[in-house]
C-alpha positions as CSV (number, residue, x, y, z in Angstrom):
1,M,0.1,0.0,-0.1
2,E,1.3,3.4,-1.0
3,R,1.8,6.0,1.8
4,K,0.7,9.5,1.4
5,L,3.4,12.2,1.8
6,I,1.1,14.4,3.8
7,D,-0.9,12.5,6.5
8,G,-1.8,12.8,10.2
9,T,1.9,13.1,11.2
10,V,2.1,16.6,9.6
11,P,0.0,18.6,12.1
12,R,1.6,16.7,15.1
13,F,5.1,17.5,13.6
14,L,4.1,21.2,13.2
15,L,2.9,21.3,16.8
16,V,6.2,19.8,17.9
17,G,7.8,22.5,15.8
18,V,6.2,25.2,17.6
19,I,7.6,23.9,20.9
20,N,11.1,23.4,19.4
21,T,10.9,26.9,17.9
22,L,10.2,28.4,21.2
23,V,13.1,26.5,22.9
24,G,15.6,26.3,20.1
25,C,15.2,29.7,18.3
26,G,15.0,31.5,21.6
27,T,18.3,29.9,22.4
28,M,19.8,30.7,18.9
29,F,18.7,34.4,18.8
30,L,19.7,35.0,22.4
31,L,23.2,33.5,21.8
32,Y,23.7,35.4,18.6
33,N,22.3,38.8,19.5
34,W,23.0,39.0,23.3
35,A,26.0,36.6,23.9
36,H,27.6,37.6,20.6
37,C,28.2,34.0,19.7
38,S,28.9,33.2,16.0
39,Y,26.3,32.2,13.4
40,W,27.4,28.6,13.5
41,V,27.6,28.3,17.3
42,S,24.2,29.9,17.7
43,S,22.4,27.8,15.0
44,A,24.2,24.6,16.4
45,A,22.9,25.3,19.9
46,N,19.6,25.7,18.6
47,Y,19.5,22.2,17.0
48,L,21.4,20.5,19.8
49,L,18.8,21.7,22.4
50,G,15.9,21.6,20.0
51,G,17.0,18.2,18.7
52,I,16.8,16.6,22.1
53,V,13.2,18.0,22.6
54,S,12.3,17.0,19.1
55,F,13.6,13.5,19.4
56,F,11.5,12.7,22.3
57,L,8.2,14.4,21.2
58,N,8.4,13.3,17.6
59,K,9.3,9.7,18.5
60,Y,6.5,9.3,21.0
61,F,3.9,12.0,19.9
62,T,4.3,12.5,16.1
63,F,5.3,9.2,14.8
64,R,4.1,7.1,17.9
65,K,7.0,4.8,18.1
66,K,7.2,2.9,21.3
67,E,10.3,0.8,20.8
68,W,13.6,2.0,21.8
69,S,16.9,1.4,19.9
70,W,20.4,3.2,19.8
71,Q,20.1,2.8,15.9
72,Q,17.0,5.0,16.0
73,V,19.0,7.7,18.0
74,V,21.9,7.5,15.7
75,R,19.5,7.9,12.6
76,F,17.7,10.8,14.2
77,A,21.1,12.5,15.1
78,L,22.4,11.9,11.7
79,N,19.3,13.3,10.2
80,V,19.5,16.5,12.4
81,A,23.2,17.0,11.5
82,V,22.7,16.7,7.8
83,C,19.6,18.8,7.7
84,W,21.3,21.5,9.7
85,L,24.4,21.6,7.5
86,L,22.3,21.6,4.4
87,A,19.9,24.2,5.5
88,Y,22.3,26.7,7.1
89,G,25.0,26.0,4.6
90,L,22.5,26.9,1.8
91,A,20.7,29.7,3.5
92,K,23.8,31.8,4.5
93,P,25.3,32.4,1.0
94,L,21.9,32.7,-0.6
95,V,20.8,35.4,1.9
96,I,24.2,37.1,1.8
97,H,23.8,37.4,-2.0
98,L,20.2,38.7,-1.8
99,L,21.0,41.2,1.0
100,E,24.3,42.4,-0.4
101,G,25.2,45.8,1.0
102,R,23.3,45.2,4.3
103,S,24.9,44.8,7.5
104,Q,26.4,41.3,8.6
105,W,24.0,41.4,11.5
106,M,21.0,41.7,9.2
107,Q,22.3,39.2,6.7
108,E,23.0,36.5,9.4
109,N,19.8,37.0,11.2
110,A,17.8,36.7,8.0
111,A,20.0,33.7,7.0
112,M,19.1,32.0,10.3
113,L,15.4,32.5,9.5
114,V,15.7,31.1,6.1
115,G,17.7,28.3,7.5
116,M,15.0,27.5,9.8
117,C,12.5,27.1,7.1
118,L,14.6,24.9,4.9
119,Y,15.6,22.8,8.1
120,T,12.0,22.3,8.9
121,A,11.1,20.9,5.5
122,L,14.2,18.7,5.2
123,N,13.9,17.5,8.8
124,Y,10.3,16.3,8.5
125,L,11.2,14.2,5.4
126,G,14.3,12.8,7.2
127,Q,12.5,11.9,10.3
128,R,9.5,10.4,8.6
129,F,11.4,8.4,5.9
130,F,14.7,7.7,7.7
131,A,14.8,8.3,11.4
132,F,11.4,6.9,12.4
133,R,10.6,5.0,9.2
134,K,8.3,2.0,9.5
């Protein structure tokens, strides 16, 4: 039987995303703007902290997986790392090009916002079809 790309997991994933956004993005923007950490340190902290929250909420709530395995943890961590590198690695040069002539602060804050959007889409696909696949 063919599975639909969009099903009941999408709204649950988005709800978990709201919680992750509050936790992770709060951390990222506080570190970047108030603690003056770098773009990469700030965005990495977002996904380290958000990733922990996301793993448990998505495993048990979104994808309703009851079993536990280290293989699942490794697949989840690998997915987060690949999605983070791809999303933020693509977002930064794209936004810097689009906002050429603007301040570094504006470019990097905008790049983090674009990176979040790219990450969300990539992460959903990775979690559904790789980390928590049936």
